[in-house]
C-alpha angles and dihedrals in degrees: 000000000000112000110240125221120165123331135223115197118219110277092010136096135219092246093057101037092104096042095105115071108232094241091055091046091053090050094049091046090055089051090052091052094051101035116108093250097165094049090048092048092048090052092048090050092051092050093044092053094047112113113255118214109254093238090058100044102085092047095046097046092041091053091048091050092050091048095053099029099247118166109240092183089077097051114123099218138028111278092244090065093067106091096198141015088255090055089051093046094056092042120150121232132241115276110274095019090117111035110202119221106245099200106122090214092061133085113209132212110269093212148006116271146090128299105250099172141342138175142095124320092230113182088005092290130121133196119251100171139324108319094001128096133161140203121268088214089060092050092053109023094201112107096210093049094046090051092048094054099038109118092017130119122269137188126197117203123190118210114210121202090260093059130098103261105208120104123217137193112272096209143011113274150096125297103230098181148302144240127216117204115189114214150135126315105228116161114257096215124128095272094053095043091052095048113027111074116221091008095161091051092052099050125078113274140191115199123197117196118207128185108217140160085265091060123257115336124198118208107199116196110198118201124216143184109308094020102128093195145315125245134191130205099222099058144007101260120175113218136168092058116183115263128003095287127173123298111269117239119267105263113220121195118223087216121030122236114237118234136172127218109274094025115136113269101173146290145257111233089219119352145302144122140311123206118195118202127195134188115255118279095007104104141023111216117235119248096288123183123199109257092017114150114236131185129209111272097027122123113272102160142004132218110269145083116307094193111152093002113154131214127281115296119252 
């Protein structure tokens, strides 16, 4: 089991972790459990995909960027070229905005965001937040996959609304398949992560499996409240299914699909969380600090044994 120190929930900070009185947190958590999250998310998706008049686009997207702190200097196209808020949200960046480390012995971050947790899935369990862990087998309900990643390193990255919301491949390899797991749409903010046990195993997920020189890597995209849907570049995968549903079967390709590190994997249509899973002994995580900002293409792990490696420093 990973030895815990001090935790930093996604989107939170150590200095504010005690800001919510427990009674208020319990009340808000109950509201989260009973709120019509799927109906709200569906409504947000409909509004986000509605075409915006060209004359209003620059003002609307600029106001949104200022509100959340997004960097418009990196945007690939003029703001007026994005027909909807959803188009703007899944925008691509200018060439060269995210240099990708070329070292073949390095795994790179698949996205922009903040390090929420990292460590070793000892005993098949992973850390969610201080005092809360969850089962790897519940995150990926495929027995073979869960067994393959048990005891391996993992990294959890939280994407805030300000972040670039496309996901990329962390290493060269072959996509061998995917698994879609319908689920709830709880928010993945600090309040929810601190108070809803197994949050990432409750929410809808889309798992991409990639065979690499580092062994198999699983890129788990976790949906959240307001996430209209998730899309991937390598297949037509239907997400955001109504109701919780049963986990879909793991789809295995008869012939893998070649990808290079930094290639586009998919996008969150609004924001959420990515969990990276590695086979045991394959990588040594970089010096990761809880709350640390990472950008797509930056070093996140190196080839090498991770035996005894602890979680991210606080």
